[in-house]
ZASEDREN-103055 format. One record per atom (N, C-alpha, C): residue number from 1; residue in one letter; atom name; x, y, z. Coordinates in steps of 0.2 Angstrom, whole numbers, plus 5000, padded with zeros to 4 digits. Layout:
<nodes>
 resi resn name   c1   c2   c3
  NUM    a   CA    X    Y    Z
...
</nodes>
This chain:
<nodes>
 resi resn name   c1   c2   c3
    1    x    N 5599 5516 5455
    1    x   CA 5594 5517 5449
    1    x    C 5595 5511 5445
    2    x    N 5590 5510 5440
    2    x   CA 5589 5505 5436
    2    x    C 5595 5504 5431
    3    x    N 5598 5509 5429
    3    x   CA 5604 5508 5425
    3    x    C 5610 5506 5428
    4    x    N 5611 5508 5434
    4    x   CA 5616 5505 5438
    4    x    C 5615 5498 5440
    5    x    N 5609 5496 5441
    5    x   CA 5608 5489 5443
    5    x    C 5607 5484 5437
    6    x    N 5607 5487 5431
    6    x   CA 5607 5483 5425
    6    x    C 5601 5481 5422
    7    x    N 5595 5484 5424
    7    x   CA 5589 5482 5421
    7    x    C 5585 5487 5417
    8    x    N 5589 5492 5415
    8    x   CA 5586 5497 5411
    8    x    C 5591 5501 5408
    9    x    N 5590 5504 5402
    9    x   CA 5595 5508 5399
    9    x    C 5595 5516 5401
   10    x    N 5590 5518 5405
   10    x   CA 5590 5524 5407
   10    x    C 5590 5524 5415
   11    x    N 5592 5530 5418
   11    x   CA 5592 5530 5425
   11    x    C 5585 5530 5429
   12    x    N 5582 5524 5428
   12    x   CA 5575 5524 5431
   12    x    C 5576 5523 5439
   13    x    N 5572 5527 5442
   13    x   CA 5572 5528 5450
   13    x    C 5566 5526 5453
   14    x    N 5566 5521 5458
   14    x   CA 5560 5520 5461
   14    x    C 5560 5523 5468
   15    x    N 5554 5526 5470
   15    x   CA 5554 5529 5477
   15    x    C 5549 5525 5481
   16    x    N 5551 5524 5487
   16    x   CA 5547 5520 5492
   16    x    C 5545 5525 5497
   17    x    N 5539 5526 5499
   17    x   CA 5538 5530 5505
   17    x    C 5532 5527 5509
   18    x    N 5531 5529 5515
   18    x   CA 5526 5527 5520
   18    x    C 5521 5532 5520
   19    x    N 5515 5530 5519
   19    x   CA 5510 5535 5520
   19    x    C 5503 5532 5523
   20    x    N 5499 5536 5525
   20    x   CA 5493 5534 5528
   20    x    C 5487 5536 5524
   21    x    N 5483 5532 5521
   21    x   CA 5477 5534 5517
   21    x    C 5472 5537 5522
   22    x    N 5469 5543 5521
   22    x   CA 5464 5546 5525
   22    x    C 5458 5547 5521
   23    x    N 5458 5545 5515
   23    x   CA 5451 5546 5511
   23    x    C 5453 5547 5504
   24    x    N 5448 5547 5500
   24    x   CA 5449 5548 5492
   24    x    C 5451 5542 5489
   25    x    N 5454 5542 5483
   25    x   CA 5455 5536 5479
   25    x    C 5462 5537 5476
   26    x    N 5465 5531 5476
   26    x   CA 5472 5531 5473
   26    x    C 5471 5530 5466
   27    x    N 5474 5536 5462
   27    x   CA 5473 5536 5455
   27    x    C 5480 5538 5452
   28    x    N 5484 5533 5449
   28    x   CA 5490 5534 5446
   28    x    C 5489 5538 5440
   29    x    N 5494 5543 5439
   29    x   CA 5494 5546 5432
   29    x    C 5496 5542 5427
   30    x    N 5493 5541 5421
   30    x   CA 5494 5536 5416
   30    x    C 5501 5538 5413
   31    x    N 5504 5544 5413
   31    x   CA 5510 5545 5410
   31    x    C 5516 5543 5415
   32    x    N 5514 5543 5422
   32    x   CA 5519 5542 5427
   32    x    C 5520 5535 5429
   33    x    N 5515 5531 5429
   33    x   CA 5516 5523 5430
   33    x    C 5510 5519 5428
   34    x    N 5511 5513 5427
   34    x   CA 5506 5508 5425
   34    x    C 5500 5507 5430
   35    x    N 5502 5507 5437
   35    x   CA 5498 5505 5442
   35    x    C 5501 5508 5449
   36    x    N 5496 5508 5453
   36    x   CA 5498 5510 5460
   36    x    C 5494 5506 5465
   37    x    N 5497 5504 5471
   37    x   CA 5493 5501 5476
   37    x    C 5496 5500 5483
   38    x    N 5492 5497 5487
   38    x   CA 5495 5496 5494
   38    x    C 5496 5489 5495
   39    x    N 5502 5487 5498
   39    x   CA 5504 5480 5498
   39    x    C 5506 5478 5505
   40    x    N 5505 5472 5507
   40    x   CA 5508 5469 5513
   40    x    C 5515 5467 5511
   41    x    N 5519 5466 5516
   41    x   CA 5526 5464 5515
   41    x    C 5526 5457 5512
   42    x    N 5522 5453 5513
   42    x   CA 5522 5446 5510
   42    x    C 5518 5446 5504
   43    x    N 5515 5451 5501
   43    x   CA 5511 5451 5495
   43    x    C 5513 5457 5490
   44    x    N 5519 5458 5489
   44    x   CA 5522 5463 5484
   44    x    C 5520 5460 5477
   45    x    N 5518 5464 5473
   45    x   CA 5517 5462 5466
   45    x    C 5523 5459 5462
   46    x    N 5522 5455 5457
   46    x   CA 5528 5453 5453
   46    x    C 5526 5455 5446
   47    x    N 5531 5456 5442
   47    x   CA 5538 5458 5443
   47    x    C 5538 5464 5447
   48    x    N 5544 5465 5451
   48    x   CA 5545 5471 5455
   48    x    C 5553 5472 5455
   49    x    N 5555 5478 5454
   49    x   CA 5562 5479 5453
   49    x    C 5566 5478 5460
   50    x    N 5570 5474 5460
   50    x   CA 5575 5473 5465
   50    x    C 5573 5473 5472
   51    x    N 5567 5469 5474
   51    x   CA 5565 5469 5481
   51    x    C 5570 5467 5486
   52    x    N 5575 5463 5484
   52    x   CA 5580 5461 5488
   52    x    C 5584 5467 5491
   53    x    N 5584 5472 5487
   53    x   CA 5588 5478 5489
   53    x    C 5585 5483 5494
   54    x    N 5578 5483 5493
   54    x   CA 5575 5489 5497
   54    x    C 5569 5486 5501
   55    x    N 5566 5480 5500
   55    x   CA 5560 5479 5503
   55    x    C 5560 5478 5511
   56    x    N 5565 5474 5513
   56    x   CA 5566 5472 5520
   56    x    C 5567 5479 5524
   57    x    N 5572 5483 5521
   57    x   CA 5573 5490 5524
   57    x    C 5567 5494 5525
   58    x    N 5563 5494 5519
   58    x   CA 5557 5498 5519
   58    x    C 5552 5496 5525
   59    x    N 5551 5490 5525
   59    x   CA 5546 5487 5530
   59    x    C 5548 5487 5537
   60    x    N 5555 5487 5538
   60    x   CA 5558 5489 5545
   60    x    C 5556 5496 5547
   61    x    N 5557 5500 5542
   61    x   CA 5555 5507 5544
   61    x    C 5548 5508 5545
   62    x    N 5544 5505 5541
   62    x   CA 5536 5505 5542
   62    x    C 5534 5502 5549
   63    x    N 5538 5497 5551
   63    x   CA 5537 5494 5558
   63    x    C 5539 5499 5564
   64    x    N 5543 5504 5562
   64    x   CA 5545 5509 5567
   64    x    C 5552 5507 5569
   65    x    N 5556 5503 5566
   65    x   CA 5563 5501 5568
   65    x    C 5567 5507 5566
   66    x    N 5573 5508 5569
   66    x   CA 5578 5513 5567
   66    x    C 5581 5510 5561
   67    x    N 5581 5514 5556
   67    x   CA 5585 5512 5550
   67    x    C 5588 5518 5547
   68    x    N 5594 5517 5543
   68    x   CA 5597 5523 5540
   68    x    C 5594 5524 5534
   69    x    N 5594 5531 5532
   69    x   CA 5591 5533 5525
   69    x    C 5595 5530 5520
   70    x    N 5592 5527 5515
   70    x   CA 5596 5524 5509
   70    x    C 5595 5528 5503
   71    x    N 5600 5529 5499
   71    x   CA 5599 5533 5492
   71    x    C 5605 5531 5488
   72    x    N 5605 5532 5482
   72    x   CA 5610 5531 5477
   72    x    C 5614 5537 5477
   73    x    N 5621 5536 5477
   73    x   CA 5625 5542 5477
   73    x    C 5625 5545 5470
   74    x    N 5625 5552 5470
   74    x   CA 5625 5556 5464
   74    x    C 5630 5553 5459
   75    x    N 5628 5553 5452
   75    x   CA 5633 5551 5447
   75    x    C 5638 5556 5446
   76    x    N 5644 5554 5443
   76    x   CA 5649 5558 5441
   76    x    C 5652 5556 5434
   77    x    N 5650 5559 5429
   77    x   CA 5645 5565 5428
   77    x    C 5638 5563 5429
   78    x    N 5634 5568 5431
   78    x   CA 5627 5566 5433
   78    x    C 5623 5562 5428
   79    x    N 5624 5563 5421
   79    x   CA 5621 5559 5416
   79    x    C 5625 5558 5410
   80    x    N 5626 5552 5408
   80    x   CA 5630 5551 5402
   80    x    C 5627 5553 5396
   81    x    N 5620 5552 5396
   81    x   CA 5616 5554 5390
   81    x    C 5617 5549 5385
   82    x    N 5613 5549 5380
   82    x   CA 5613 5545 5374
   82    x    C 5617 5548 5369
   83    x    N 5622 5545 5366
   83    x   CA 5626 5549 5361
   83    x    C 5622 5551 5355
   84    x    N 5616 5548 5353
   84    x   CA 5612 5550 5348
   84    x    C 5607 5556 5350
   85    x    N 5606 5557 5357
   85    x   CA 5602 5562 5359
   85    x    C 5605 5565 5365
   86    x    N 5610 5569 5364
   86    x   CA 5614 5572 5370
   86    x    C 5610 5577 5374
</nodes>
């Protein structure tokens, strides 16, 4: 998560998934994200959070290569919280 990697004060999590567009329109929810799109491996947008950590792994999976599932281990305690807003 972003807090563990040092680029945000909150535990911001990015999800990467493989899907196939079958119709309709890609419309991100304005409260959920700034933008959404489909990108080739060599055309990822910038800035992007830690592509060195996940991009190669994700595109290997998309190409059908065997890869292990990646995830951040649960926190202990799960969330420190903000002392001003417990």
